[in-house]
N, CA, C and O atoms as a GROMACS GRO file, in nm:
protein
  464
    1MET      N    1   1.036   0.052  -2.590
    1MET     CA    2   0.972  -0.070  -2.548
    1MET      C    3   0.873  -0.042  -2.435
    1MET      O    4   0.764  -0.099  -2.432
    2LYS      N    5   0.912   0.047  -2.342
    2LYS     CA    6   0.824   0.080  -2.230
    2LYS      C    7   0.699   0.152  -2.281
    2LYS      O    8   0.590   0.132  -2.228
    3SER      N    9   0.715   0.236  -2.384
    3SER     CA   10   0.600   0.306  -2.442
    3SER      C   11   0.501   0.208  -2.501
    3SER      O   12   0.380   0.227  -2.489
    4LEU      N   13   0.551   0.104  -2.566
    4LEU     CA   14   0.463   0.002  -2.622
    4LEU      C   15   0.384  -0.068  -2.512
    4LEU      O   16   0.266  -0.096  -2.528
    5GLY      N   17   0.450  -0.096  -2.401
    5GLY     CA   18   0.383  -0.158  -2.288
    5GLY      C   19   0.273  -0.071  -2.232
    5GLY      O   20   0.166  -0.120  -2.196
    6VAL      N   21   0.299   0.060  -2.224
    6VAL     CA   22   0.198   0.154  -2.173
    6VAL      C   23   0.079   0.159  -2.269
    6VAL      O   24  -0.035   0.160  -2.225
    7ILE      N   25   0.105   0.162  -2.399
    7ILE     CA   26  -0.002   0.166  -2.498
    7ILE      C   27  -0.088   0.040  -2.489
    7ILE      O   28  -0.211   0.048  -2.491
    8ILE      N   29  -0.023  -0.074  -2.479
    8ILE     CA   30  -0.097  -0.201  -2.466
    8ILE      C   31  -0.180  -0.202  -2.339
    8ILE      O   32  -0.295  -0.247  -2.339
    9MET      N   33  -0.122  -0.152  -2.230
    9MET     CA   34  -0.193  -0.149  -2.103
    9MET      C   35  -0.318  -0.060  -2.112
    9MET      O   36  -0.424  -0.097  -2.061
   10VAL      N   37  -0.305   0.055  -2.177
   10VAL     CA   38  -0.420   0.146  -2.191
   10VAL      C   39  -0.528   0.082  -2.278
   10VAL      O   40  -0.647   0.095  -2.249
   11ILE      N   41  -0.488   0.014  -2.384
   11ILE     CA   42  -0.586  -0.054  -2.470
   11ILE      C   43  -0.658  -0.162  -2.393
   11ILE      O   44  -0.781  -0.172  -2.400
   12LEU      N   45  -0.584  -0.245  -2.319
   12LEU     CA   46  -0.647  -0.350  -2.238
   12LEU      C   47  -0.738  -0.291  -2.132
   12LEU      O   48  -0.847  -0.342  -2.106
   13LEU      N   49  -0.693  -0.182  -2.072
   13LEU     CA   50  -0.776  -0.116  -1.971
   13LEU      C   51  -0.907  -0.069  -2.030
   13LEU      O   52  -1.013  -0.088  -1.971
   14SER      N   53  -0.900  -0.008  -2.148
   14SER     CA   54  -1.023   0.042  -2.209
   14SER      C   55  -1.115  -0.072  -2.249
   14SER      O   56  -1.238  -0.057  -2.244
   15MET      N   57  -1.058  -0.186  -2.288
   15MET     CA   58  -1.141  -0.300  -2.327
   15MET      C   59  -1.208  -0.366  -2.207
   15MET      O   60  -1.322  -0.412  -2.218
   16THR      N   61  -1.141  -0.371  -2.093
   16THR     CA   62  -1.195  -0.447  -1.981
   16THR      C   63  -1.268  -0.362  -1.878
   16THR      O   64  -1.356  -0.412  -1.808
   17VAL      N   65  -1.235  -0.234  -1.869
   17VAL     CA   66  -1.291  -0.152  -1.763
   17VAL      C   67  -1.393  -0.052  -1.812
   17VAL      O   68  -1.486  -0.019  -1.739
   18CYS      N   69  -1.377  -0.004  -1.932
   18CYS     CA   70  -1.448   0.116  -1.975
   18CYS      C   71  -1.594   0.121  -1.934
   18CYS      O   72  -1.633   0.212  -1.860
   19TYR      N   73  -1.675   0.028  -1.977
   19TYR     CA   74  -1.815   0.037  -1.939
   19TYR      C   75  -1.874  -0.100  -1.912
   19TYR      O   76  -1.859  -0.194  -1.991
   20LYS      N   77  -1.938  -0.109  -1.800
   20LYS     CA   78  -2.010  -0.231  -1.760
   20LYS      C   79  -2.139  -0.183  -1.694
   20LYS      O   80  -2.138  -0.139  -1.579
   21GLY      N   81  -2.248  -0.191  -1.766
   21GLY     CA   82  -2.375  -0.148  -1.711
   21GLY      C   83  -2.377  -0.002  -1.674
   21GLY      O   84  -2.437   0.035  -1.573
   22GLY      N   85  -2.312   0.082  -1.754
   22GLY     CA   86  -2.311   0.225  -1.727
   22GLY      C   87  -2.207   0.269  -1.627
   22GLY      O   88  -2.204   0.386  -1.589
   23VAL      N   89  -2.121   0.178  -1.583
   23VAL     CA   90  -2.019   0.213  -1.486
   23VAL      C   91  -1.886   0.224  -1.559
   23VAL      O   92  -1.846   0.131  -1.629
   24GLY      N   93  -1.819   0.338  -1.545
   24GLY     CA   94  -1.694   0.359  -1.616
   24GLY      C   95  -1.579   0.382  -1.519
   24GLY      O   96  -1.590   0.356  -1.400
   25THR      N   97  -1.468   0.432  -1.572
   25THR     CA   98  -1.351   0.456  -1.490
   25THR      C   99  -1.373   0.572  -1.394
   25THR      O  100  -1.292   0.591  -1.303
   26ASP      N  101  -1.478   0.650  -1.411
   26ASP     CA  102  -1.506   0.761  -1.321
   26ASP      C  103  -1.521   0.714  -1.178
   26ASP      O  104  -1.478   0.784  -1.086
   27ASN      N  105  -1.579   0.599  -1.156
   27ASN     CA  106  -1.595   0.550  -1.019
   27ASN      C  107  -1.506   0.430  -0.991
   27ASN      O  108  -1.526   0.359  -0.893
   28ALA      N  109  -1.409   0.406  -1.077
   28ALA     CA  110  -1.319   0.292  -1.057
   28ALA      C  111  -1.217   0.321  -0.946
   28ALA      O  112  -1.181   0.230  -0.871
   29LEU      N  113  -1.172   0.445  -0.935
   29LEU     CA  114  -1.075   0.481  -0.833
   29LEU      C  115  -1.147   0.503  -0.700
   29LEU      O  116  -1.235   0.588  -0.691
   30ILE      N  117  -1.109   0.428  -0.600
   30ILE     CA  118  -1.170   0.441  -0.468
   30ILE      C  119  -1.085   0.532  -0.381
   30ILE      O  120  -1.136   0.624  -0.317
   31SER      N  121  -0.955   0.507  -0.378
   31SER     CA  122  -0.865   0.595  -0.302
   31SER      C  123  -0.723   0.580  -0.354
   31SER      O  124  -0.688   0.480  -0.417
   32LYS      N  125  -0.642   0.680  -0.326
   32LYS     CA  126  -0.501   0.676  -0.362
   32LYS      C  127  -0.428   0.772  -0.269
   32LYS      O  128  -0.485   0.871  -0.223
   33GLY      N  129  -0.302   0.742  -0.243
   33GLY     CA  130  -0.224   0.832  -0.158
   33GLY      C  131  -0.098   0.766  -0.104
   33GLY      O  132  -0.083   0.644  -0.106
   34PHE      N  133  -0.008   0.852  -0.056
   34PHE     CA  134   0.118   0.803  -0.001
   34PHE      C  135   0.096   0.744   0.138
   34PHE      O  136   0.029   0.804   0.222
   35LEU      N  137   0.154   0.629   0.160
   35LEU     CA  138   0.157   0.567   0.293
   35LEU      C  139   0.276   0.621   0.371
   35LEU      O  140   0.269   0.640   0.492
   36ASP      N  141   0.387   0.644   0.299
   36ASP     CA  142   0.508   0.708   0.351
   36ASP      C  143   0.589   0.754   0.230
   36ASP      O  144   0.538   0.750   0.118
   37ASP      N  145   0.712   0.798   0.249
   37ASP     CA  146   0.792   0.852   0.138
   37ASP      C  147   0.826   0.747   0.032
   37ASP      O  148   0.864   0.782  -0.080
   38ASN      N  149   0.813   0.620   0.067
   38ASN     CA  150   0.854   0.513  -0.024
   38ASN      C  151   0.741   0.424  -0.073
   38ASN      O  152   0.764   0.336  -0.155
   39ARG      N  153   0.619   0.446  -0.024
   39ARG     CA  154   0.506   0.360  -0.062
   39ARG      C  155   0.382   0.443  -0.095
   39ARG      O  156   0.351   0.541  -0.028
   40TYR      N  157   0.314   0.401  -0.201
   40TYR     CA  158   0.193   0.468  -0.249
   40TYR      C  159   0.084   0.363  -0.268
   40TYR      O  160   0.107   0.259  -0.330
   41SER      N  161  -0.033   0.390  -0.214
   41SER     CA  162  -0.143   0.295  -0.220
   41SER      C  163  -0.247   0.340  -0.322
   41SER      O  164  -0.282   0.458  -0.329
   42ILE      N  165  -0.295   0.246  -0.400
   42ILE     CA  166  -0.406   0.270  -0.494
   42ILE      C  167  -0.510   0.162  -0.468
   42ILE      O  168  -0.479   0.043  -0.470
   43VAL      N  169  -0.633   0.204  -0.444
   43VAL     CA  170  -0.744   0.112  -0.427
   43VAL      C  171  -0.844   0.143  -0.536
   43VAL      O  172  -0.895   0.255  -0.543
   44CYS      N  173  -0.872   0.046  -0.621
   44CYS     CA  174  -0.966   0.071  -0.730
   44CYS      C  175  -1.047  -0.054  -0.762
   44CYS      O  176  -1.015  -0.165  -0.719
   45ARG      N  177  -1.150  -0.032  -0.839
   45ARG     CA  178  -1.248  -0.136  -0.872
   45ARG      C  179  -1.238  -0.167  -1.021
   45ARG      O  180  -1.213  -0.079  -1.103
   46GLY      N  181  -1.258  -0.292  -1.055
   46GLY     CA  182  -1.265  -0.336  -1.194
   46GLY      C  183  -1.389  -0.420  -1.214
   46GLY      O  184  -1.433  -0.491  -1.123
   47TYR      N  185  -1.445  -0.414  -1.331
   47TYR     CA  186  -1.568  -0.487  -1.362
   47TYR      C  187  -1.540  -0.594  -1.465
   47TYR      O  188  -1.458  -0.576  -1.555
   48SER      N  189  -1.608  -0.707  -1.452
   48SER     CA  190  -1.587  -0.819  -1.544
   48SER      C  191  -1.649  -0.787  -1.680
   48SER      O  192  -1.738  -0.703  -1.693
   49LYS      N  193  -1.600  -0.858  -1.780
   49LYS     CA  194  -1.662  -0.850  -1.911
   49LYS      C  195  -1.802  -0.909  -1.903
   49LYS      O  196  -1.829  -0.993  -1.817
   50GLU      N  197  -1.888  -0.867  -1.992
   50GLU     CA  198  -2.024  -0.919  -1.992
   50GLU      C  199  -2.026  -1.066  -2.033
   50GLU      O  200  -1.935  -1.115  -2.099
   51ASN      N  201  -2.131  -1.134  -1.992
   51ASN     CA  202  -2.157  -1.274  -2.028
   51ASN      C  203  -2.057  -1.374  -1.972
   51ASN      O  204  -2.045  -1.485  -2.024
   52LEU      N  205  -1.986  -1.337  -1.867
   52LEU     CA  206  -1.895  -1.431  -1.802
   52LEU      C  207  -1.958  -1.475  -1.670
   52LEU      O  208  -2.034  -1.401  -1.609
   53VAL      N  209  -1.925  -1.595  -1.629
   53VAL     CA  210  -1.976  -1.647  -1.502
   53VAL      C  211  -1.864  -1.717  -1.427
   53VAL      O  212  -1.762  -1.755  -1.485
   54GLY      N  213  -1.884  -1.734  -1.298
   54GLY     CA  214  -1.792  -1.811  -1.216
   54GLY      C  215  -1.652  -1.754  -1.211
   54GLY      O  216  -1.632  -1.634  -1.195
   55VAL      N  217  -1.554  -1.843  -1.223
   55VAL     CA  218  -1.413  -1.804  -1.213
   55VAL      C  219  -1.374  -1.707  -1.323
   55VAL      O  220  -1.297  -1.614  -1.298
   56ALA      N  221  -1.426  -1.725  -1.443
   56ALA     CA  222  -1.393  -1.635  -1.554
   56ALA      C  223  -1.437  -1.493  -1.521
   56ALA      O  224  -1.364  -1.397  -1.550
   57MET      N  225  -1.555  -1.477  -1.462
   57MET     CA  226  -1.605  -1.345  -1.426
   57MET      C  227  -1.515  -1.283  -1.317
   57MET      O  228  -1.480  -1.166  -1.326
   58SER      N  229  -1.480  -1.361  -1.216
   58SER     CA  230  -1.395  -1.311  -1.108
   58SER      C  231  -1.258  -1.270  -1.160
   58SER      O  232  -1.208  -1.163  -1.126
   59GLU      N  233  -1.198  -1.354  -1.242
   59GLU     CA  234  -1.064  -1.324  -1.296
   59GLU      C  235  -1.067  -1.203  -1.389
   59GLU      O  236  -0.973  -1.124  -1.389
   60SER      N  237  -1.172  -1.189  -1.467
   60SER     CA  238  -1.186  -1.073  -1.554
   60SER      C  239  -1.195  -0.945  -1.472
   60SER      O  240  -1.132  -0.845  -1.506
   61ALA      N  241  -1.273  -0.948  -1.365
   61ALA     CA  242  -1.287  -0.831  -1.278
   61ALA      C  243  -1.157  -0.798  -1.207
   61ALA      O  244  -1.121  -0.681  -1.194
   62LYS      N  245  -1.085  -0.902  -1.162
   62LYS     CA  246  -0.956  -0.880  -1.096
   62LYS      C  247  -0.855  -0.818  -1.192
   62LYS      O  248  -0.780  -0.727  -1.155
   63ARG      N  249  -0.852  -0.869  -1.314
   63ARG     CA  250  -0.759  -0.815  -1.414
   63ARG      C  251  -0.792  -0.670  -1.447
   63ARG      O  252  -0.702  -0.587  -1.461
   64ALA      N  253  -0.921  -0.639  -1.460
   64ALA     CA  254  -0.963  -0.502  -1.487
   64ALA      C  255  -0.922  -0.409  -1.373
   64ALA      O  256  -0.877  -0.297  -1.397
   65ALA      N  257  -0.938  -0.454  -1.249
   65ALA     CA  258  -0.899  -0.373  -1.134
   65ALA      C  259  -0.748  -0.349  -1.133
   65ALA      O  260  -0.702  -0.238  -1.106
   66LEU      N  261  -0.671  -0.451  -1.163
   66LEU     CA  262  -0.525  -0.439  -1.166
   66LEU      C  263  -0.481  -0.342  -1.276
   66LEU      O  264  -0.395  -0.258  -1.253
   67LEU      N  265  -0.540  -0.355  -1.394
   67LEU     CA  266  -0.505  -0.264  -1.504
   67LEU      C  267  -0.544  -0.120  -1.471
   67LEU      O  268  -0.476  -0.026  -1.512
   68THR      N  269  -0.652  -0.103  -1.398
   68THR     CA  270  -0.691   0.032  -1.355
   68THR      C  271  -0.588   0.089  -1.259
   68THR      O  272  -0.554   0.207  -1.267
   69ALA      N  273  -0.538   0.007  -1.168
   69ALA     CA  274  -0.433   0.052  -1.076
   69ALA      C  275  -0.308   0.092  -1.154
   69ALA      O  276  -0.247   0.195  -1.124
   70TYR      N  277  -0.269   0.012  -1.254
   70TYR     CA  278  -0.155   0.047  -1.339
   70TYR      C  279  -0.179   0.180  -1.408
   70TYR      O  280  -0.090   0.265  -1.414
   71PHE      N  281  -0.298   0.199  -1.459
   71PHE     CA  282  -0.333   0.322  -1.530
   71PHE      C  283  -0.316   0.444  -1.440
   71PHE      O  284  -0.253   0.542  -1.479
   72TYR      N  285  -0.372   0.438  -1.320
   72TYR     CA  286  -0.361   0.552  -1.228
   72TYR      C  287  -0.217   0.575  -1.186
   72TYR      O  288  -0.176   0.690  -1.169
   73ALA      N  289  -0.140   0.470  -1.167
   73ALA     CA  290   0.001   0.486  -1.131
   73ALA      C  291   0.077   0.557  -1.241
   73ALA      O  292   0.161   0.644  -1.214
   74GLN      N  293   0.049   0.522  -1.366
   74GLN     CA  294   0.114   0.588  -1.480
   74GLN      C  295   0.080   0.736  -1.484
   74GLN      O  296   0.160   0.817  -1.531
   75GLN      N  297  -0.039   0.773  -1.436
   75GLN     CA  298  -0.083   0.912  -1.439
   75GLN      C  299  -0.012   0.997  -1.333
   75GLN      O  300   0.008   1.116  -1.355
   76VAL      N  301   0.027   0.938  -1.221
   76VAL     CA  302   0.079   1.018  -1.111
   76VAL      C  303   0.230   1.012  -1.092
   76VAL      O  304   0.286   1.091  -1.016
   77PHE      N  305   0.298   0.918  -1.160
   77PHE     CA  306   0.442   0.906  -1.145
   77PHE      C  307   0.514   0.924  -1.278
   77PHE      O  308   0.457   0.903  -1.385
   78ASP      N  309   0.642   0.964  -1.269
   78ASP     CA  310   0.722   0.979  -1.391
   78ASP      C  311   0.760   0.841  -1.446
   78ASP      O  312   0.723   0.738  -1.389
   79ASP      N  313   0.832   0.842  -1.556
   79ASP     CA  314   0.863   0.717  -1.627
   79ASP      C  315   0.960   0.624  -1.554
   79ASP      O  316   0.980   0.510  -1.597
   80THR      N  317   1.020   0.671  -1.446
   80THR     CA  318   1.112   0.583  -1.373
   80THR      C  319   1.038   0.483  -1.284
   80THR      O  320   1.098   0.389  -1.232
   81VAL      N  321   0.909   0.505  -1.265
   81VAL     CA  322   0.827   0.413  -1.185
   81VAL      C  323   0.750   0.322  -1.279
   81VAL      O  324   0.670   0.368  -1.360
   82ALA      N  325   0.773   0.193  -1.266
   82ALA     CA  326   0.702   0.093  -1.347
   82ALA      C  327   0.601   0.023  -1.257
   82ALA      O  328   0.640  -0.058  -1.172
   83PRO      N  329   0.473   0.054  -1.274
   83PRO     CA  330   0.372  -0.002  -1.182
   83PRO      C  331   0.374  -0.154  -1.172
   83PRO      O  332   0.352  -0.209  -1.065
   84ASP      N  333   0.400  -0.221  -1.284
   84ASP     CA  334   0.400  -0.368  -1.281
   84ASP      C  335   0.521  -0.424  -1.207
   84ASP      O  336   0.511  -0.531  -1.146
   85LYS      N  337   0.635  -0.355  -1.211
   85LYS     CA  338   0.756  -0.404  -1.145
   85LYS      C  339   0.772  -0.349  -1.004
   85LYS      O  340   0.823  -0.418  -0.915
   86ASP      N  341   0.730  -0.226  -0.983
   86ASP     CA  342   0.750  -0.161  -0.853
   86ASP      C  343   0.630  -0.178  -0.759
   86ASP      O  344   0.635  -0.133  -0.644
   87GLY      N  345   0.525  -0.241  -0.806
   87GLY     CA  346   0.406  -0.255  -0.723
   87GLY      C  347   0.369  -0.400  -0.698
   87GLY      O  348   0.415  -0.491  -0.765
   88ASN      N  349   0.283  -0.417  -0.598
   88ASN     CA  350   0.233  -0.550  -0.561
   88ASN      C  351   0.088  -0.541  -0.517
   88ASN      O  352   0.045  -0.442  -0.458
   89VAL      N  353   0.014  -0.646  -0.547
   89VAL     CA  354  -0.122  -0.654  -0.499
   89VAL      C  355  -0.118  -0.694  -0.352
   89VAL      O  356  -0.062  -0.798  -0.316
   90ASP      N  357  -0.176  -0.610  -0.268
   90ASP     CA  358  -0.187  -0.643  -0.126
   90ASP      C  359  -0.300  -0.743  -0.106
   90ASP      O  360  -0.284  -0.842  -0.035
   91LYS      N  361  -0.416  -0.715  -0.171
   91LYS     CA  362  -0.527  -0.810  -0.166
   91LYS      C  363  -0.633  -0.771  -0.269
   91LYS      O  364  -0.635  -0.659  -0.319
   92TYR      N  365  -0.721  -0.865  -0.297
   92TYR     CA  366  -0.839  -0.844  -0.380
   92TYR      C  367  -0.962  -0.869  -0.293
   92TYR      O  368  -0.961  -0.955  -0.205
   93GLU      N  369  -1.068  -0.794  -0.320
   93GLU     CA  370  -1.199  -0.822  -0.262
   93GLU      C  371  -1.295  -0.842  -0.379
   93GLU      O  372  -1.307  -0.755  -0.465
   94LEU      N  373  -1.364  -0.955  -0.381
   94LEU     CA  374  -1.457  -0.985  -0.490
   94LEU      C  375  -1.599  -0.952  -0.450
   94LEU      O  376  -1.642  -0.979  -0.338
   95ASN      N  377  -1.673  -0.892  -0.544
   95ASN     CA  378  -1.814  -0.860  -0.528
   95ASN      C  379  -1.892  -0.933  -0.636
   95ASN      O  380  -1.838  -1.021  -0.702
   96ASP      N  381  -2.018  -0.898  -0.656
   96ASP     CA  382  -2.102  -0.967  -0.754
   96ASP      C  383  -2.041  -0.969  -0.894
   96ASP      O  384  -2.018  -1.077  -0.948
   97ASN      N  385  -2.015  -0.853  -0.952
   97ASN     CA  386  -1.959  -0.847  -1.087
   97ASN      C  387  -1.836  -0.759  -1.093
   97ASN      O  388  -1.795  -0.716  -1.200
   98SER      N  389  -1.775  -0.733  -0.977
   98SER     CA  390  -1.658  -0.647  -0.973
   98SER      C  391  -1.557  -0.702  -0.873
   98SER      O  392  -1.586  -0.791  -0.793
   99ALA      N  393  -1.437  -0.645  -0.881
   99ALA     CA  394  -1.331  -0.678  -0.786
   99ALA      C  395  -1.264  -0.548  -0.744
   99ALA      O  396  -1.253  -0.454  -0.824
  100THR      N  397  -1.221  -0.543  -0.622
  100THR     CA  398  -1.147  -0.428  -0.571
  100THR      C  399  -1.005  -0.474  -0.544
  100THR      O  400  -0.983  -0.576  -0.478
  101VAL      N  401  -0.908  -0.398  -0.595
  101VAL     CA  402  -0.768  -0.430  -0.573
  101VAL      C  403  -0.708  -0.327  -0.478
  101VAL      O  404  -0.734  -0.207  -0.488
  102PHE      N  405  -0.627  -0.377  -0.386
  102PHE     CA  406  -0.549  -0.292  -0.297
  102PHE      C  407  -0.405  -0.307  -0.343
  102PHE      O  408  -0.341  -0.409  -0.319
  103TYR      N  409  -0.354  -0.203  -0.411
  103TYR     CA  410  -0.226  -0.211  -0.479
  103TYR      C  411  -0.128  -0.113  -0.416
  103TYR      O  412  -0.164   0.003  -0.392
  104VAL      N  413  -0.008  -0.157  -0.388
  104VAL     CA  414   0.093  -0.072  -0.324
  104VAL      C  415   0.218  -0.069  -0.411
  104VAL      O  416   0.275  -0.173  -0.446
  105ILE      N  417   0.260   0.052  -0.444
  105ILE     CA  418   0.384   0.072  -0.519
  105ILE      C  419   0.492   0.109  -0.418
  105ILE      O  420   0.473   0.199  -0.336
  106SER      N  421   0.605   0.039  -0.424
  106SER     CA  422   0.716   0.063  -0.330
  106SER      C  423   0.842   0.091  -0.409
  106SER      O  424   0.881   0.015  -0.498
  107LYS      N  425   0.906   0.201  -0.374
  107LYS     CA  426   1.032   0.237  -0.438
  107LYS      C  427   1.101   0.340  -0.349
  107LYS      O  428   1.035   0.427  -0.292
  108LYS      N  429   1.232   0.330  -0.338
  108LYS     CA  430   1.307   0.425  -0.256
  108LYS      C  431   1.284   0.567  -0.308
  108LYS      O  432   1.296   0.592  -0.428
  109ASN      N  433   1.253   0.658  -0.218
  109ASN     CA  434   1.227   0.799  -0.251
  109ASN      C  435   1.116   0.814  -0.355
  109ASN      O  436   1.126   0.895  -0.447
  110LEU      N  437   1.011   0.736  -0.340
  110LEU     CA  438   0.901   0.738  -0.437
  110LEU      C  439   0.839   0.877  -0.450
  110LEU      O  440   0.799   0.916  -0.560
  111LYS      N  441   0.830   0.950  -0.342
  111LYS     CA  442   0.770   1.084  -0.347
  111LYS      C  443   0.841   1.175  -0.447
  111LYS      O  444   0.778   1.264  -0.505
  112SER      N  445   0.970   1.154  -0.466
  112SER     CA  446   1.045   1.240  -0.559
  112SER      C  447   1.009   1.211  -0.706
  112SER      O  448   1.047   1.288  -0.794
  113HIS      N  449   0.938   1.102  -0.732
  113HIS     CA  450   0.898   1.066  -0.868
  113HIS      C  451   0.752   1.103  -0.898
  113HIS      O  452   0.699   1.071  -1.004
  114PHE      N  453   0.688   1.170  -0.802
  114PHE     CA  454   0.547   1.209  -0.815
  114PHE      C  455   0.535   1.326  -0.910
  114PHE      O  456   0.609   1.424  -0.900
  115LYS      N  457   0.440   1.317  -1.004
  115LYS     CA  458   0.411   1.430  -1.094
  115LYS      C  459   0.315   1.523  -1.023
  115LYS      O  460   0.217   1.477  -0.964
  116ASN      N  461   0.340   1.650  -1.027
  116ASN     CA  462   0.250   1.746  -0.960
  116ASN      C  463   0.140   1.787  -1.045
  116ASN      O  464   0.056   1.867  -1.004
   0.00000   0.00000   0.00000
């Protein structure tokens, strides 16, 4: 069941983040790193789908940023860390056609679940 969730997340990520005006996931990750042994921070950017305006554009960009954070978390931690359950959005910053998410994953002894 968890594998299905990861597959769906990757598909959604590719649909919402992949390319917006030549911008891809290469510049989506702004920073990542451990805050302490139990907390890991991911800051990344998401871009809205084309032809959206107003709230729809903002929400699309926020969702893309969140899915990008999930994607990077899946890349750096083993399967015992569930980014959606073990993490929380600290804040969003909205720009013209993008959003930046500040995402923190918290779990006891999180460093021991880090993939090298």
